[in-house]
C-alpha atoms as an extended CHARMM CRD file, in Angstrom:
* protein
*
       249  EXT
         1         1  MET       CA             83.3530000000       58.9260000000       83.2310000000  PROA      1               0.0000000000
         2         2  LYS       CA             82.8360000000       61.5310000000       85.6690000000  PROA      2               0.0000000000
         3         3  GLN       CA             84.9760000000       59.7570000000       88.3460000000  PROA      3               0.0000000000
         4         4  TYR       CA             87.7830000000       59.3430000000       86.0540000000  PROA      4               0.0000000000
         5         5  PHE       CA             87.7330000000       62.9170000000       84.9720000000  PROA      5               0.0000000000
         6         6  ILE       CA             87.8910000000       64.0540000000       88.6380000000  PROA      6               0.0000000000
         7         7  THR       CA             90.5410000000       61.6320000000       89.3230000000  PROA      7               0.0000000000
         8         8  ILE       CA             92.7130000000       63.2110000000       86.4930000000  PROA      8               0.0000000000
         9         9  LEU       CA             92.0270000000       66.6420000000       87.7920000000  PROA      9               0.0000000000
        10        10  VAL       CA             93.2170000000       65.7130000000       91.2930000000  PROA      10              0.0000000000
        11        11  ILE       CA             96.2710000000       63.9910000000       89.9280000000  PROA      11              0.0000000000
        12        12  MET       CA             97.1400000000       67.1510000000       87.9150000000  PROA      12              0.0000000000
        13        13  PHE       CA             96.6460000000       69.5650000000       90.7200000000  PROA      13              0.0000000000
        14        14  THR       CA             98.7190000000       67.4050000000       92.9400000000  PROA      14              0.0000000000
        15        15  ALA       CA            101.5650000000       67.2200000000       90.2800000000  PROA      15              0.0000000000
        16        16  THR       CA            101.3090000000       71.0950000000       89.9040000000  PROA      16              0.0000000000
        17        17  VAL       CA            101.6900000000       71.6810000000       93.7220000000  PROA      17              0.0000000000
        18        18  PHE       CA            104.5830000000       69.2760000000       93.9510000000  PROA      18              0.0000000000
        19        19  ALA       CA            106.2760000000       70.9970000000       90.8360000000  PROA      19              0.0000000000
        20        20  GLN       CA            105.7400000000       74.5920000000       92.2490000000  PROA      20              0.0000000000
        21        21  GLY       CA            107.2000000000       73.3380000000       95.7650000000  PROA      21              0.0000000000
        22        22  ASP       CA            110.1260000000       71.9880000000       93.9600000000  PROA      22              0.0000000000
        23        23  LEU       CA            110.8180000000       75.3220000000       92.1470000000  PROA      23              0.0000000000
        24        24  VAL       CA            110.5680000000       77.1980000000       95.4020000000  PROA      24              0.0000000000
        25        25  GLN       CA            113.0910000000       74.7980000000       97.0650000000  PROA      25              0.0000000000
        26        26  LYS       CA            115.5150000000       75.0740000000       94.0610000000  PROA      26              0.0000000000
        27        27  ALA       CA            115.4100000000       78.8710000000       94.2610000000  PROA      27              0.0000000000
        28        28  ASN       CA            116.0450000000       78.8610000000       97.9020000000  PROA      28              0.0000000000
        29        29  GLU       CA            118.8200000000       76.4060000000       97.5180000000  PROA      29              0.0000000000
        30        30  HSD       CA            120.3720000000       78.7890000000       94.8820000000  PROA      30              0.0000000000
        31        31  TYR       CA            119.9870000000       81.7610000000       97.0830000000  PROA      31              0.0000000000
        32        32  THR       CA            121.6790000000       79.7840000000      100.1070000000  PROA      32              0.0000000000
        33        33  LYS       CA            124.4680000000       78.9020000000       97.8250000000  PROA      33              0.0000000000
        34        34  GLU       CA            124.8420000000       82.5930000000       96.7870000000  PROA      34              0.0000000000
        35        35  GLU       CA            123.8000000000       81.9440000000       93.2850000000  PROA      35              0.0000000000
        36        36  TYR       CA            121.6270000000       85.0530000000       93.3900000000  PROA      36              0.0000000000
        37        37  GLN       CA            120.9450000000       85.3370000000       89.6600000000  PROA      37              0.0000000000
        38        38  LYS       CA            119.8210000000       81.7420000000       89.4770000000  PROA      38              0.0000000000
        39        39  ALA       CA            117.5890000000       82.3010000000       92.4570000000  PROA      39              0.0000000000
        40        40  ILE       CA            116.1830000000       85.5130000000       90.9230000000  PROA      40              0.0000000000
        41        41  ASP       CA            115.3040000000       83.3760000000       87.8040000000  PROA      41              0.0000000000
        42        42  GLY       CA            113.6640000000       80.6600000000       89.7170000000  PROA      42              0.0000000000
        43        43  TYR       CA            111.4680000000       83.1470000000       91.8280000000  PROA      43              0.0000000000
        44        44  ASN       CA            110.4040000000       85.0030000000       88.7680000000  PROA      44              0.0000000000
        45        45  GLN       CA            109.5040000000       81.7310000000       87.2200000000  PROA      45              0.0000000000
        46        46  ILE       CA            107.2350000000       80.9820000000       90.1080000000  PROA      46              0.0000000000
        47        47  LEU       CA            105.7450000000       84.4020000000       89.6850000000  PROA      47              0.0000000000
        48        48  MET       CA            105.1040000000       83.9550000000       86.1030000000  PROA      48              0.0000000000
        49        49  ALA       CA            103.1040000000       80.8010000000       86.9700000000  PROA      49              0.0000000000
        50        50  GLY       CA            100.7440000000       83.0640000000       88.8890000000  PROA      50              0.0000000000
        51        51  ILE       CA            101.8480000000       82.2910000000       92.4220000000  PROA      51              0.0000000000
        52        52  GLU       CA            102.2710000000       85.1740000000       94.8050000000  PROA      52              0.0000000000
        53        53  SER       CA            103.1910000000       85.5420000000       98.5010000000  PROA      53              0.0000000000
        54        54  PRO       CA            104.9700000000       87.8860000000      100.6440000000  PROA      54              0.0000000000
        55        55  GLU       CA            107.7730000000       85.3290000000      101.3550000000  PROA      55              0.0000000000
        56        56  LEU       CA            108.3710000000       85.0100000000       97.6660000000  PROA      56              0.0000000000
        57        57  TYR       CA            108.5350000000       88.7490000000       96.9860000000  PROA      57              0.0000000000
        58        58  TYR       CA            110.7000000000       89.0990000000      100.0520000000  PROA      58              0.0000000000
        59        59  ASN       CA            113.1250000000       86.4950000000       98.9420000000  PROA      59              0.0000000000
        60        60  LEU       CA            113.3850000000       87.8730000000       95.4580000000  PROA      60              0.0000000000
        61        61  GLY       CA            113.9000000000       91.3550000000       96.9010000000  PROA      61              0.0000000000
        62        62  ASN       CA            116.7620000000       90.1550000000       98.8960000000  PROA      62              0.0000000000
        63        63  ALA       CA            118.2800000000       88.3640000000       95.8380000000  PROA      63              0.0000000000
        64        64  TYR       CA            117.9930000000       91.5540000000       93.7870000000  PROA      64              0.0000000000
        65        65  TYR       CA            119.5940000000       93.5060000000       96.5450000000  PROA      65              0.0000000000
        66        66  LYS       CA            122.4590000000       91.2460000000       96.7640000000  PROA      66              0.0000000000
        67        67  THR       CA            123.2230000000       91.6370000000       93.1420000000  PROA      67              0.0000000000
        68        68  ASN       CA            123.1460000000       95.4340000000       93.4700000000  PROA      68              0.0000000000
        69        69  GLN       CA            119.7380000000       95.8470000000       91.7510000000  PROA      69              0.0000000000
        70        70  PHE       CA            118.3540000000       98.1580000000       94.3420000000  PROA      70              0.0000000000
        71        71  THR       CA            115.5400000000       99.4770000000       92.4040000000  PROA      71              0.0000000000
        72        72  LEU       CA            114.1800000000       95.9940000000       91.6800000000  PROA      72              0.0000000000
        73        73  ALA       CA            114.9920000000       95.0700000000       95.3060000000  PROA      73              0.0000000000
        74        74  ILE       CA            112.5580000000       98.0530000000       96.3970000000  PROA      74              0.0000000000
        75        75  LEU       CA            109.8320000000       97.1690000000       94.0940000000  PROA      75              0.0000000000
        76        76  ASN       CA            109.5400000000       93.5260000000       95.3580000000  PROA      76              0.0000000000
        77        77  PHE       CA            110.0650000000       94.4880000000       99.0660000000  PROA      77              0.0000000000
        78        78  GLU       CA            106.9620000000       96.8710000000       98.5530000000  PROA      78              0.0000000000
        79        79  ARG       CA            105.1470000000       94.0990000000       96.9570000000  PROA      79              0.0000000000
        80        80  ALA       CA            105.8650000000       91.8760000000       99.8680000000  PROA      80              0.0000000000
        81        81  LYS       CA            104.7870000000       94.6490000000      102.2280000000  PROA      81              0.0000000000
        82        82  LEU       CA            101.6150000000       94.9910000000      100.2900000000  PROA      82              0.0000000000
        83        83  LEU       CA            100.6820000000       91.2930000000      101.2200000000  PROA      83              0.0000000000
        84        84  ALA       CA            102.1240000000       91.5590000000      104.4940000000  PROA      84              0.0000000000
        85        85  PRO       CA            101.8400000000       95.1120000000      105.9900000000  PROA      85              0.0000000000
        86        86  ASP       CA            102.9050000000       94.1580000000      109.5080000000  PROA      86              0.0000000000
        87        87  ASP       CA            105.9070000000       92.1870000000      108.7620000000  PROA      87              0.0000000000
        88        88  GLU       CA            109.0250000000       93.7320000000      110.4940000000  PROA      88              0.0000000000
        89        89  ASP       CA            111.5630000000       91.9240000000      108.4500000000  PROA      89              0.0000000000
        90        90  ILE       CA            110.0660000000       93.2590000000      105.2090000000  PROA      90              0.0000000000
        91        91  GLU       CA            109.9100000000       96.7860000000      106.6880000000  PROA      91              0.0000000000
        92        92  PHE       CA            113.4330000000       96.6810000000      107.8030000000  PROA      92              0.0000000000
        93        93  ASN       CA            114.8280000000       95.3720000000      104.4760000000  PROA      93              0.0000000000
        94        94  LEU       CA            112.7560000000       98.0570000000      102.6520000000  PROA      94              0.0000000000
        95        95  LEU       CA            114.1890000000      100.6560000000      104.9040000000  PROA      95              0.0000000000
        96        96  VAL       CA            117.7490000000       99.4550000000      104.1480000000  PROA      96              0.0000000000
        97        97  ALA       CA            117.1500000000       99.3570000000      100.3880000000  PROA      97              0.0000000000
        98        98  ASN       CA            115.4790000000      102.7860000000      100.4610000000  PROA      98              0.0000000000
        99        99  GLN       CA            118.8010000000      104.1480000000      101.5990000000  PROA      99              0.0000000000
       100       100  LYS       CA            120.1820000000      103.5070000000       98.1090000000  PROA      100             0.0000000000
       101       101  VAL       CA            117.4330000000      105.8930000000       96.6010000000  PROA      101             0.0000000000
       102       102  VAL       CA            119.0350000000      109.3260000000       95.4920000000  PROA      102             0.0000000000
       103       103  ASP       CA            115.8130000000      111.2050000000       96.3120000000  PROA      103             0.0000000000
       104       104  SER       CA            115.1400000000      112.0830000000       99.9440000000  PROA      104             0.0000000000
       105       105  ILE       CA            111.5200000000      113.1610000000      100.1410000000  PROA      105             0.0000000000
       106       106  GLN       CA            110.1280000000      114.2120000000      103.4480000000  PROA      106             0.0000000000
       107       107  GLU       CA            106.5310000000      113.1300000000      103.9870000000  PROA      107             0.0000000000
       108       108  LEU       CA            104.0330000000      115.5980000000      104.9390000000  PROA      108             0.0000000000
       109       109  PRO       CA            103.0420000000      115.2160000000      108.5340000000  PROA      109             0.0000000000
       110       110  GLY       CA             99.5550000000      114.0560000000      108.8080000000  PROA      110             0.0000000000
       111       111  LEU       CA             97.0790000000      114.3120000000      111.7650000000  PROA      111             0.0000000000
       112       112  PHE       CA             97.8860000000      111.8710000000      114.6840000000  PROA      112             0.0000000000
       113       113  ILE       CA             94.5160000000      110.2520000000      114.4400000000  PROA      113             0.0000000000
       114       114  VAL       CA             94.8350000000      109.6810000000      110.7290000000  PROA      114             0.0000000000
       115       115  ARG       CA             98.0110000000      108.0570000000      111.0280000000  PROA      115             0.0000000000
       116       116  TRP       CA             96.7990000000      106.0010000000      113.9250000000  PROA      116             0.0000000000
       117       117  TRP       CA             93.7780000000      104.8890000000      111.7910000000  PROA      117             0.0000000000
       118       118  ASN       CA             95.9490000000      103.9030000000      108.8260000000  PROA      118             0.0000000000
       119       119  SER       CA             98.1990000000      101.9920000000      111.1720000000  PROA      119             0.0000000000
       120       120  LEU       CA             95.4620000000      100.0850000000      112.6180000000  PROA      120             0.0000000000
       121       121  ILE       CA             94.0540000000       99.0720000000      109.1620000000  PROA      121             0.0000000000
       122       122  ASN       CA             97.4290000000       97.9730000000      108.1350000000  PROA      122             0.0000000000
       123       123  SER       CA             98.2220000000       95.9750000000      111.0170000000  PROA      123             0.0000000000
       124       124  GLN       CA             96.2040000000       93.0210000000      109.4750000000  PROA      124             0.0000000000
       125       125  THR       CA             95.9950000000       91.6080000000      106.0590000000  PROA      125             0.0000000000
       126       126  THR       CA             92.6630000000       91.5000000000      104.0440000000  PROA      126             0.0000000000
       127       127  ASP       CA             92.1310000000       87.8570000000      104.7830000000  PROA      127             0.0000000000
       128       128  THR       CA             92.6500000000       88.4090000000      108.5690000000  PROA      128             0.0000000000
       129       129  TRP       CA             90.1650000000       91.2120000000      108.6050000000  PROA      129             0.0000000000
       130       130  ALA       CA             87.7160000000       89.3480000000      106.4560000000  PROA      130             0.0000000000
       131       131  VAL       CA             87.8690000000       86.2570000000      108.8380000000  PROA      131             0.0000000000
       132       132  LEU       CA             87.4380000000       88.5400000000      111.9290000000  PROA      132             0.0000000000
       133       133  SER       CA             84.4520000000       90.2040000000      110.5250000000  PROA      133             0.0000000000
       134       134  ILE       CA             82.7880000000       86.7680000000      109.7690000000  PROA      134             0.0000000000
       135       135  VAL       CA             83.7100000000       85.5110000000      113.2000000000  PROA      135             0.0000000000
       136       136  GLY       CA             82.3480000000       88.6700000000      114.5510000000  PROA      136             0.0000000000
       137       137  PHE       CA             79.0220000000       88.3230000000      112.7490000000  PROA      137             0.0000000000
       138       138  ILE       CA             78.6370000000       84.6180000000      113.7020000000  PROA      138             0.0000000000
       139       139  LEU       CA             79.1240000000       85.6330000000      117.3640000000  PROA      139             0.0000000000
       140       140  PHE       CA             76.6260000000       88.4700000000      116.9170000000  PROA      140             0.0000000000
       141       141  LEU       CA             73.9600000000       86.1940000000      115.6910000000  PROA      141             0.0000000000
       142       142  THR       CA             74.5040000000       83.8720000000      118.5410000000  PROA      142             0.0000000000
       143       143  LEU       CA             74.0040000000       86.7750000000      121.0080000000  PROA      143             0.0000000000
       144       144  VAL       CA             70.8790000000       87.8050000000      119.0800000000  PROA      144             0.0000000000
       145       145  GLY       CA             69.5030000000       84.1480000000      119.8100000000  PROA      145             0.0000000000
       146       146  LEU       CA             70.6600000000       84.4000000000      123.3890000000  PROA      146             0.0000000000
       147       147  TYR       CA             68.9570000000       87.6650000000      123.7240000000  PROA      147             0.0000000000
       148       148  PHE       CA             65.5170000000       86.3310000000      122.4060000000  PROA      148             0.0000000000
       149       149  PHE       CA             65.5050000000       83.0560000000      124.4000000000  PROA      149             0.0000000000
       150       150  ALA       CA             67.3390000000       84.0510000000      127.6300000000  PROA      150             0.0000000000
       151       151  LYS       CA             64.8560000000       84.2650000000      130.6360000000  PROA      151             0.0000000000
       152       152  SER       CA             67.3020000000       86.0870000000      132.8340000000  PROA      152             0.0000000000
       153       153  GLY       CA             67.2680000000       89.9440000000      132.5690000000  PROA      153             0.0000000000
       154       154  ASP       CA             71.0460000000       90.0770000000      133.3550000000  PROA      154             0.0000000000
       155       155  VAL       CA             71.7750000000       87.6590000000      130.4620000000  PROA      155             0.0000000000
       156       156  LYS       CA             69.5090000000       89.6610000000      128.0670000000  PROA      156             0.0000000000
       157       157  ARG       CA             71.3440000000       92.9280000000      129.1830000000  PROA      157             0.0000000000
       158       158  VAL       CA             74.7480000000       91.4260000000      128.6830000000  PROA      158             0.0000000000
       159       159  SER       CA             73.9160000000       89.9780000000      125.4070000000  PROA      159             0.0000000000
       160       160  PHE       CA             72.3690000000       92.9870000000      124.1290000000  PROA      160             0.0000000000
       161       161  TRP       CA             75.4340000000       95.1810000000      124.6810000000  PROA      161             0.0000000000
       162       162  ALA       CA             77.9120000000       92.5650000000      123.6020000000  PROA      162             0.0000000000
       163       163  GLY       CA             75.8950000000       92.1690000000      120.4970000000  PROA      163             0.0000000000
       164       164  CYS       CA             76.0470000000       95.9590000000      119.7700000000  PROA      164             0.0000000000
       165       165  PHE       CA             79.8140000000       95.8120000000      120.2620000000  PROA      165             0.0000000000
       166       166  LEU       CA             80.1990000000       92.8130000000      117.9860000000  PROA      166             0.0000000000
       167       167  ILE       CA             77.9770000000       94.3670000000      115.1200000000  PROA      167             0.0000000000
       168       168  VAL       CA             80.1440000000       97.5560000000      115.2320000000  PROA      168             0.0000000000
       169       169  PHE       CA             83.3840000000       95.5350000000      115.2780000000  PROA      169             0.0000000000
       170       170  THR       CA             82.0520000000       93.3000000000      112.2110000000  PROA      170             0.0000000000
       171       171  ILE       CA             81.2420000000       96.4460000000      110.2330000000  PROA      171             0.0000000000
       172       172  PHE       CA             84.6300000000       98.0950000000      110.9140000000  PROA      172             0.0000000000
       173       173  SER       CA             86.6550000000       94.9570000000      110.2990000000  PROA      173             0.0000000000
       174       174  TRP       CA             84.7510000000       94.2120000000      106.9510000000  PROA      174             0.0000000000
       175       175  SER       CA             85.4980000000       97.8010000000      105.8900000000  PROA      175             0.0000000000
       176       176  PHE       CA             89.1660000000       97.4650000000      106.8570000000  PROA      176             0.0000000000
       177       177  ALA       CA             89.2270000000       94.1850000000      104.7140000000  PROA      177             0.0000000000
       178       178  ALA       CA             87.5120000000       96.0510000000      101.8830000000  PROA      178             0.0000000000
       179       179  ARG       CA             90.1200000000       98.8620000000      102.1300000000  PROA      179             0.0000000000
       180       180  GLN       CA             92.9880000000       96.4670000000      102.1460000000  PROA      180             0.0000000000
       181       181  LYS       CA             91.5420000000       94.4710000000       99.1160000000  PROA      181             0.0000000000
       182       182  SER       CA             91.1360000000       97.8560000000       97.2870000000  PROA      182             0.0000000000
       183       183  ARG       CA             94.9080000000       98.6090000000       97.8400000000  PROA      183             0.0000000000
       184       184  LEU       CA             95.8840000000       95.2080000000       96.4750000000  PROA      184             0.0000000000
       185       185  VAL       CA             93.6290000000       95.6510000000       93.3620000000  PROA      185             0.0000000000
       186       186  ASN       CA             93.9190000000       99.3070000000       92.4560000000  PROA      186             0.0000000000
       187       187  HSD       CA             97.8240000000       99.4970000000       92.5820000000  PROA      187             0.0000000000
       188       188  SER       CA             97.9380000000      103.2120000000       93.0800000000  PROA      188             0.0000000000
       189       189  TYR       CA            101.4770000000      103.3880000000       93.9820000000  PROA      189             0.0000000000
       190       190  ALA       CA            104.5040000000      102.6560000000       91.7590000000  PROA      190             0.0000000000
       191       191  ILE       CA            108.3950000000      102.6810000000       91.7340000000  PROA      191             0.0000000000
       192       192  VAL       CA            110.4540000000      104.8610000000       89.4640000000  PROA      192             0.0000000000
       193       193  MET       CA            112.3790000000      102.4160000000       87.2030000000  PROA      193             0.0000000000
       194       194  GLN       CA            114.4990000000      104.7080000000       85.1960000000  PROA      194             0.0000000000
       195       195  PRO       CA            117.7250000000      106.3290000000       86.3190000000  PROA      195             0.0000000000
       196       196  THR       CA            116.4680000000      109.9490000000       85.9190000000  PROA      196             0.0000000000
       197       197  VAL       CA            113.0090000000      111.0790000000       85.0500000000  PROA      197             0.0000000000
       198       198  THR       CA            111.8310000000      114.8080000000       84.4380000000  PROA      198             0.0000000000
       199       199  VAL       CA            108.4690000000      115.2860000000       85.8140000000  PROA      199             0.0000000000
       200       200  LYS       CA            106.1490000000      117.6370000000       83.4340000000  PROA      200             0.0000000000
       201       201  SER       CA            103.4310000000      120.1010000000       84.2830000000  PROA      201             0.0000000000
       202       202  SER       CA            101.0120000000      118.5370000000       81.6830000000  PROA      202             0.0000000000
       203       203  PRO       CA            100.8750000000      115.1180000000       79.8780000000  PROA      203             0.0000000000
       204       204  SER       CA            102.9670000000      116.2120000000       76.8720000000  PROA      204             0.0000000000
       205       205  GLU       CA            106.6940000000      116.2460000000       76.1510000000  PROA      205             0.0000000000
       206       206  LYS       CA            106.1790000000      119.9520000000       75.4690000000  PROA      206             0.0000000000
       207       207  GLY       CA            104.9820000000      120.5680000000       79.1880000000  PROA      207             0.0000000000
       208       208  THR       CA            107.0390000000      122.6070000000       81.3570000000  PROA      208             0.0000000000
       209       209  ASN       CA            109.7690000000      120.7830000000       83.3910000000  PROA      209             0.0000000000
       210       210  LEU       CA            108.8230000000      120.7080000000       87.1080000000  PROA      210             0.0000000000
       211       211  PHE       CA            111.4980000000      118.6640000000       88.8980000000  PROA      211             0.0000000000
       212       212  VAL       CA            113.5390000000      115.5550000000       88.3170000000  PROA      212             0.0000000000
       213       213  ILE       CA            113.2650000000      112.2950000000       90.1740000000  PROA      213             0.0000000000
       214       214  HSD       CA            115.3740000000      109.1100000000       90.2780000000  PROA      214             0.0000000000
       215       215  GLU       CA            115.0270000000      105.4000000000       90.2080000000  PROA      215             0.0000000000
       216       216  GLY       CA            113.6850000000      103.7490000000       93.3770000000  PROA      216             0.0000000000
       217       217  LEU       CA            111.5310000000      106.4590000000       94.3820000000  PROA      217             0.0000000000
       218       218  LYS       CA            108.0210000000      105.4370000000       95.5330000000  PROA      218             0.0000000000
       219       219  VAL       CA            105.2850000000      107.6520000000       93.9770000000  PROA      219             0.0000000000
       220       220  ARG       CA            101.3960000000      107.5890000000       94.0800000000  PROA      220             0.0000000000
       221       221  ILE       CA             99.5820000000      107.5540000000       90.8080000000  PROA      221             0.0000000000
       222       222  THR       CA             96.5290000000      110.0070000000       90.8520000000  PROA      222             0.0000000000
       223       223  ASP       CA             95.6090000000      110.1600000000       87.2580000000  PROA      223             0.0000000000
       224       224  LYS       CA             96.0670000000      108.7060000000       83.7810000000  PROA      224             0.0000000000
       225       225  LEU       CA             95.8070000000      109.9730000000       80.3080000000  PROA      225             0.0000000000
       226       226  GLY       CA             96.9780000000      108.0190000000       77.4750000000  PROA      226             0.0000000000
       227       227  ASP       CA            100.6980000000      106.9980000000       78.0140000000  PROA      227             0.0000000000
       228       228  TRP       CA            101.1210000000      109.6300000000       80.8100000000  PROA      228             0.0000000000
       229       229  VAL       CA            100.3370000000      109.3730000000       84.4450000000  PROA      229             0.0000000000
       230       230  GLU       CA            100.0910000000      112.1090000000       87.0520000000  PROA      230             0.0000000000
       231       231  ILE       CA            101.9500000000      111.2410000000       90.1940000000  PROA      231             0.0000000000
       232       232  ARG       CA            102.2460000000      112.8510000000       93.5970000000  PROA      232             0.0000000000
       233       233  LEU       CA            105.2960000000      112.5940000000       95.9370000000  PROA      233             0.0000000000
       234       234  ALA       CA            105.1660000000      112.2010000000       99.7200000000  PROA      234             0.0000000000
       235       235  ASP       CA            105.8940000000      115.8770000000      100.0400000000  PROA      235             0.0000000000
       236       236  GLY       CA            102.7920000000      116.8250000000       98.0780000000  PROA      236             0.0000000000
       237       237  ASN       CA            104.5800000000      117.7330000000       94.7030000000  PROA      237             0.0000000000
       238       238  LYS       CA            102.9330000000      116.5330000000       91.7130000000  PROA      238             0.0000000000
       239       239  GLY       CA            103.2740000000      116.2080000000       87.9130000000  PROA      239             0.0000000000
       240       240  TRP       CA            103.1380000000      114.0150000000       84.8160000000  PROA      240             0.0000000000
       241       241  LEU       CA            105.4330000000      111.4740000000       83.4200000000  PROA      241             0.0000000000
       242       242  LEU       CA            105.2790000000      108.4840000000       81.0840000000  PROA      242             0.0000000000
       243       243  MET       CA            103.9850000000      105.3270000000       82.1850000000  PROA      243             0.0000000000
       244       244  GLU       CA            107.0710000000      103.5560000000       80.9670000000  PROA      244             0.0000000000
       245       245  SER       CA            109.1150000000      105.3760000000       83.6090000000  PROA      245             0.0000000000
       246       246  ILE       CA            107.5330000000      103.5610000000       86.4470000000  PROA      246             0.0000000000
       247       247  GLU       CA            106.2140000000      100.0420000000       87.4220000000  PROA      247             0.0000000000
       248       248  ARG       CA            103.1540000000       99.5810000000       89.7290000000  PROA      248             0.0000000000
       249       249  ILE       CA            103.7600000000       97.9650000000       93.0120000000  PROA      249             0.0000000000
């Protein structure tokens, strides 16, 4: 009975994989034929099935851009970038789409070392950093064994310093993986989805009007109270707006 149950599960899993692959192929065919709305429907159907990938969000962003839905294009390019932060094609298309945004916000200049550090973390995905940390730790254990069992002093010395380097590398790569994972889980950034939004000084309609922002702008969510969220712009300005005005990346 157990074998039959396992066989059924395998068959169901295989059928699901083939069905999903067929959906992707059909959506790509629609895009190639310039049937962009059908491609959008196909890609969204795949996402609703719980499947995510940078390629999927990238293709969906392109389809939205082709239909002049620039805000949705930006949202999906940002989601693709979140999964593949070092992809140059995603970065370029996102840059092009952002030219359609009304607001031009100048980012506050940060310290060089901070920008370099963030660039290093974003150079690899969560999975890549996690794999590197595991490989580094395995190599570290190998060198520990070599240190204790080697008879040569030179071998002990080399294995000791190499082991020190690898354990430091493992710690940093694991922390990088954790930080990238936190970015994926917390969704602290969002895209403004409404044409015009007035940012308030407090989480209330009676709050003072601070400034106006427009659709397509990327903001950082720093706090939440009921239906209101506090957002911060790249230039440091911050205020409150309704959650329905934005969509998390």
